[in-house]
Every structure is written in C-alpha cells, then in structure tokens.
N, CA, C and O atoms as a GROMACS GRO file, in nm:
protein
  256
    1GLU      N    1  -6.439  -2.482   0.324
    1GLU     CA    2  -6.328  -2.566   0.288
    1GLU      C    3  -6.201  -2.485   0.269
    1GLU      O    4  -6.092  -2.543   0.264
    2GLY      N    5  -6.211  -2.354   0.258
    2GLY     CA    6  -6.095  -2.271   0.235
    2GLY      C    7  -6.007  -2.252   0.358
    2GLY      O    8  -5.891  -2.212   0.345
    3GLU      N    9  -6.061  -2.280   0.476
    3GLU     CA   10  -5.981  -2.258   0.597
    3GLU      C   11  -5.920  -2.389   0.645
    3GLU      O   12  -5.981  -2.495   0.635
    4ASP      N   13  -5.797  -2.380   0.698
    4ASP     CA   14  -5.728  -2.498   0.751
    4ASP      C   15  -5.769  -2.521   0.896
    4ASP      O   16  -5.799  -2.427   0.969
    5ASN      N   17  -5.770  -2.646   0.935
    5ASN     CA   18  -5.802  -2.674   1.075
    5ASN      C   19  -5.677  -2.651   1.160
    5ASN      O   20  -5.567  -2.645   1.105
    6PRO      N   21  -5.691  -2.637   1.290
    6PRO     CA   22  -5.577  -2.606   1.378
    6PRO      C   23  -5.465  -2.709   1.370
    6PRO      O   24  -5.348  -2.673   1.378
    7TYR      N   25  -5.498  -2.836   1.353
    7TYR     CA   26  -5.395  -2.939   1.341
    7TYR      C   27  -5.308  -2.915   1.219
    7TYR      O   28  -5.185  -2.922   1.227
    8GLN      N   29  -5.370  -2.887   1.105
    8GLN     CA   30  -5.295  -2.863   0.983
    8GLN      C   31  -5.207  -2.740   0.995
    8GLN      O   32  -5.094  -2.740   0.945
    9MET      N   33  -5.256  -2.635   1.059
    9MET     CA   34  -5.177  -2.512   1.076
    9MET      C   35  -5.055  -2.539   1.166
    9MET      O   36  -4.945  -2.494   1.134
   10THR      N   37  -5.073  -2.612   1.275
   10THR     CA   38  -4.962  -2.645   1.365
   10THR      C   39  -4.861  -2.732   1.294
   10THR      O   40  -4.740  -2.712   1.309
   11LEU      N   41  -4.907  -2.828   1.218
   11LEU     CA   42  -4.819  -2.916   1.143
   11LEU      C   43  -4.739  -2.837   1.040
   11LEU      O   44  -4.619  -2.860   1.023
   12LYS      N   45  -4.804  -2.745   0.971
   12LYS     CA   46  -4.737  -2.664   0.870
   12LYS      C   47  -4.631  -2.575   0.934
   12LYS      O   48  -4.522  -2.560   0.878
   13GLU      N   49  -4.661  -2.514   1.049
   13GLU     CA   50  -4.564  -2.429   1.118
   13GLU      C   51  -4.442  -2.509   1.163
   13GLU      O   52  -4.330  -2.460   1.153
   14ALA      N   53  -4.463  -2.630   1.213
   14ALA     CA   54  -4.352  -2.713   1.260
   14ALA      C   55  -4.271  -2.769   1.145
   14ALA      O   56  -4.149  -2.782   1.156
   15THR      N   57  -4.336  -2.801   1.036
   15THR     CA   58  -4.267  -2.862   0.922
   15THR      C   59  -4.178  -2.763   0.850
   15THR      O   60  -4.068  -2.800   0.808
   16TRP      N   61  -4.220  -2.641   0.835
   16TRP     CA   62  -4.146  -2.545   0.754
   16TRP      C   63  -4.056  -2.454   0.835
   16TRP      O   64  -4.003  -2.356   0.781
   17ALA      N   65  -4.037  -2.482   0.963
   17ALA     CA   66  -3.946  -2.402   1.046
   17ALA      C   67  -3.814  -2.476   1.060
   17ALA      O   68  -3.812  -2.598   1.080
   18GLN      N   69  -3.702  -2.403   1.051
   18GLN     CA   70  -3.571  -2.465   1.066
   18GLN      C   71  -3.536  -2.472   1.214
   18GLN      O   72  -3.559  -2.377   1.289
   19HIS      N   73  -3.478  -2.584   1.254
   19HIS     CA   74  -3.442  -2.606   1.393
   19HIS      C   75  -3.298  -2.650   1.404
   19HIS      O   76  -3.240  -2.704   1.310
   20LEU      N   77  -3.240  -2.626   1.520
   20LEU     CA   78  -3.105  -2.669   1.551
   20LEU      C   79  -3.116  -2.782   1.652
   20LEU      O   80  -3.177  -2.767   1.758
   21PHE      N   81  -3.057  -2.897   1.619
   21PHE     CA   82  -3.064  -3.014   1.706
   21PHE      C   83  -2.929  -3.036   1.773
   21PHE      O   84  -2.826  -3.032   1.706
   22ARG      N   85  -2.929  -3.060   1.902
   22ARG     CA   86  -2.809  -3.102   1.973
   22ARG      C   87  -2.827  -3.252   2.000
   22ARG      O   88  -2.923  -3.294   2.066
   23VAL      N   89  -2.734  -3.331   1.948
   23VAL     CA   90  -2.746  -3.476   1.959
   23VAL      C   91  -2.622  -3.533   2.028
   23VAL      O   92  -2.516  -3.471   2.030
   24SER      N   93  -2.638  -3.653   2.083
   24SER     CA   94  -2.524  -3.728   2.134
   24SER      C   95  -2.524  -3.863   2.062
   24SER      O   96  -2.629  -3.924   2.041
   25VAL      N   97  -2.405  -3.907   2.027
   25VAL     CA   98  -2.390  -4.032   1.954
   25VAL      C   99  -2.301  -4.124   2.036
   25VAL      O  100  -2.190  -4.086   2.073
   26THR      N  101  -2.349  -4.244   2.064
   26THR     CA  102  -2.269  -4.342   2.139
   26THR      C  103  -2.265  -4.472   2.059
   26THR      O  104  -2.369  -4.526   2.021
   27PRO      N  105  -2.144  -4.522   2.035
   27PRO     CA  106  -2.134  -4.650   1.966
   27PRO      C  107  -2.162  -4.765   2.064
   27PRO      O  108  -2.123  -4.758   2.180
   28ASN      N  109  -2.229  -4.867   2.018
   28ASN     CA  110  -2.249  -4.987   2.100
   28ASN      C  111  -2.251  -5.110   2.009
   28ASN      O  112  -2.265  -5.099   1.887
   29GLU      N  113  -2.236  -5.224   2.071
   29GLU     CA  114  -2.233  -5.349   1.996
   29GLU      C  115  -2.340  -5.442   2.053
   29GLU      O  116  -2.353  -5.456   2.174
   30TYR      N  117  -2.417  -5.503   1.964
   30TYR     CA  118  -2.526  -5.591   2.005
   30TYR      C  119  -2.522  -5.713   1.914
   30TYR      O  120  -2.532  -5.701   1.792
   31ASN      N  121  -2.508  -5.830   1.973
   31ASN     CA  122  -2.500  -5.956   1.899
   31ASN      C  123  -2.392  -5.952   1.790
   31ASN      O  124  -2.414  -5.998   1.678
   32GLY      N  125  -2.277  -5.895   1.824
   32GLY     CA  126  -2.167  -5.888   1.730
   32GLY      C  127  -2.184  -5.784   1.620
   32GLY      O  128  -2.103  -5.779   1.528
   33GLU      N  129  -2.288  -5.702   1.628
   33GLU     CA  130  -2.314  -5.600   1.526
   33GLU      C  131  -2.290  -5.462   1.586
   33GLU      O  132  -2.348  -5.429   1.690
   34LYS      N  133  -2.207  -5.383   1.522
   34LYS     CA  134  -2.177  -5.248   1.571
   34LYS      C  135  -2.286  -5.152   1.524
   34LYS      O  136  -2.327  -5.152   1.408
   35ARG      N  137  -2.332  -5.071   1.619
   35ARG     CA  138  -2.438  -4.975   1.591
   35ARG      C  139  -2.406  -4.842   1.657
   35ARG      O  140  -2.321  -4.835   1.746
   36GLN      N  141  -2.473  -4.738   1.614
   36GLN     CA  142  -2.465  -4.608   1.679
   36GLN      C  143  -2.601  -4.573   1.735
   36GLN      O  144  -2.704  -4.588   1.669
   37ARG      N  145  -2.599  -4.527   1.858
   37ARG     CA  146  -2.723  -4.481   1.921
   37ARG      C  147  -2.721  -4.329   1.919
   37ARG      O  148  -2.632  -4.267   1.977
   38ILE      N  149  -2.817  -4.268   1.853
   38ILE     CA  150  -2.825  -4.123   1.840
   38ILE      C  151  -2.943  -4.074   1.923
   38ILE      O  152  -3.057  -4.118   1.904
   39THR      N  153  -2.914  -3.983   2.015
   39THR     CA  154  -3.017  -3.929   2.104
   39THR      C  155  -3.024  -3.778   2.088
   39THR      O  156  -2.922  -3.710   2.092
   40VAL      N  157  -3.144  -3.727   2.070
   40VAL     CA  158  -3.164  -3.582   2.060
   40VAL      C  159  -3.167  -3.526   2.202
   40VAL      O  160  -3.249  -3.568   2.284
   41ARG      N  161  -3.077  -3.432   2.230
   41ARG     CA  162  -3.068  -3.371   2.362
   41ARG      C  163  -3.145  -3.240   2.372
   41ARG      O  164  -3.201  -3.208   2.477
   42ALA      N  165  -3.149  -3.165   2.263
   42ALA     CA  166  -3.219  -3.035   2.265
   42ALA      C  167  -3.260  -2.998   2.123
   42ALA      O  168  -3.193  -3.032   2.026
   43VAL      N  169  -3.371  -2.927   2.113
   43VAL     CA  170  -3.420  -2.876   1.986
   43VAL      C  171  -3.461  -2.731   2.008
   43VAL      O  172  -3.542  -2.700   2.095
   44VAL      N  173  -3.403  -2.641   1.926
   44VAL     CA  174  -3.438  -2.499   1.936
   44VAL      C  175  -3.451  -2.443   1.795
   44VAL      O  176  -3.385  -2.491   1.703
   45PRO      N  177  -3.535  -2.343   1.776
   45PRO     CA  178  -3.543  -2.278   1.645
   45PRO      C  179  -3.410  -2.211   1.613
   45PRO      O  180  -3.339  -2.166   1.704
   46VAL      N  181  -3.376  -2.202   1.486
   46VAL     CA  182  -3.250  -2.142   1.444
   46VAL      C  183  -3.255  -1.991   1.465
   46VAL      O  184  -3.348  -1.924   1.421
   47ASP      N  185  -3.152  -1.938   1.533
   47ASP     CA  186  -3.134  -1.794   1.548
   47ASP      C  187  -3.026  -1.755   1.447
   47ASP      O  188  -2.907  -1.770   1.473
   48PHE      N  189  -3.069  -1.704   1.332
   48PHE     CA  190  -2.976  -1.678   1.222
   48PHE      C  191  -2.873  -1.572   1.258
   48PHE      O  192  -2.759  -1.581   1.212
   49ALA      N  193  -2.909  -1.474   1.338
   49ALA     CA  194  -2.813  -1.370   1.379
   49ALA      C  195  -2.702  -1.432   1.465
   49ALA      O  196  -2.584  -1.404   1.443
   50ALA      N  197  -2.738  -1.514   1.561
   50ALA     CA  198  -2.639  -1.578   1.647
   50ALA      C  199  -2.552  -1.675   1.567
   50ALA      O  200  -2.431  -1.681   1.589
   51GLU      N  201  -2.612  -1.750   1.477
   51GLU     CA  202  -2.534  -1.842   1.393
   51GLU      C  203  -2.436  -1.767   1.305
   51GLU      O  204  -2.323  -1.812   1.286
   52SER      N  205  -2.477  -1.654   1.250
   52SER     CA  206  -2.388  -1.573   1.166
   52SER      C  207  -2.271  -1.520   1.247
   52SER      O  208  -2.157  -1.522   1.201
   53ARG      N  209  -2.299  -1.470   1.369
   53ARG     CA  210  -2.191  -1.421   1.455
   53ARG      C  211  -2.092  -1.533   1.487
   53ARG      O  212  -1.971  -1.512   1.484
   54PHE      N  213  -2.143  -1.651   1.518
   54PHE     CA  214  -2.057  -1.766   1.549
   54PHE      C  215  -1.968  -1.801   1.431
   54PHE      O  216  -1.848  -1.826   1.448
   55ILE      N  217  -2.025  -1.804   1.312
   55ILE     CA  218  -1.947  -1.838   1.192
   55ILE      C  219  -1.840  -1.732   1.167
   55ILE      O  220  -1.726  -1.767   1.133
   56LEU      N  221  -1.874  -1.605   1.183
   56LEU     CA  222  -1.775  -1.499   1.163
   56LEU      C  223  -1.662  -1.508   1.265
   56LEU      O  224  -1.546  -1.484   1.231
   57GLU      N  225  -1.694  -1.542   1.389
   57GLU     CA  226  -1.591  -1.560   1.491
   57GLU      C  227  -1.498  -1.676   1.455
   57GLU      O  228  -1.376  -1.665   1.468
   58GLU      N  229  -1.556  -1.786   1.410
   58GLU     CA  230  -1.475  -1.902   1.370
   58GLU      C  231  -1.386  -1.870   1.251
   58GLU      O  232  -1.270  -1.913   1.246
   59LEU      N  233  -1.437  -1.793   1.155
   59LEU     CA  234  -1.356  -1.754   1.040
   59LEU      C  235  -1.242  -1.663   1.082
   59LEU      O  236  -1.131  -1.677   1.030
   60SER      N  237  -1.267  -1.571   1.174
   60SER     CA  238  -1.160  -1.482   1.220
   60SER      C  239  -1.053  -1.560   1.296
   60SER      O  240  -0.935  -1.525   1.289
   61LYS      N  241  -1.090  -1.665   1.368
   61LYS     CA  242  -0.992  -1.750   1.437
   61LYS      C  243  -0.905  -1.824   1.336
   61LYS      O  244  -0.786  -1.846   1.360
   62MET      N  245  -0.962  -1.862   1.223
   62MET     CA  246  -0.887  -1.936   1.122
   62MET      C  247  -0.782  -1.846   1.055
   62MET      O  248  -0.677  -1.896   1.014
   63ARG      N  249  -0.809  -1.717   1.044
   63ARG     CA  250  -0.713  -1.625   0.982
   63ARG      C  251  -0.591  -1.604   1.072
   63ARG      O  252  -0.479  -1.593   1.024
   64ALA      N  253  -0.614  -1.598   1.203
   64ALA     CA  254  -0.506  -1.568   1.298
   64ALA      C  255  -0.412  -1.685   1.318
   64ALA      O  256  -0.317  -1.675   1.396
   0.00000   0.00000   0.00000
C-alpha cells in the first residue's frame, strides 16, 4: 500500500507542475447574450530562466 500506482504518479506530476498557456479569446453573441469563447492554443511547462530574461528586458524598455 506504500507505493503509488502509475496513474496517481502521472496525475501528481501534472497537477503540481506550472504551465504557460497561450489562449485566444473571441467575443460572440448567442440569443442576445454576450459571451466570450476562450480556446487554449498551446500549453508548455514554464521555463523560469526565459521568463526572467523576458521580464528583465521589459523592465529595461520601461526605463528608456
């Protein structure tokens, strides 16, 4: 009972990993009701080094 089954291990790895989602949002109207349709275009694990470089570049642009 001390060992996890493969399903539980895969679920745990997916649940506790941070991901970056690229989404597209399109407004539409249906029966007079306005809604937003959100579609996931890409999912990738977070690359913290690349994200840090991007943030530093954006901060340096704000100073100039």
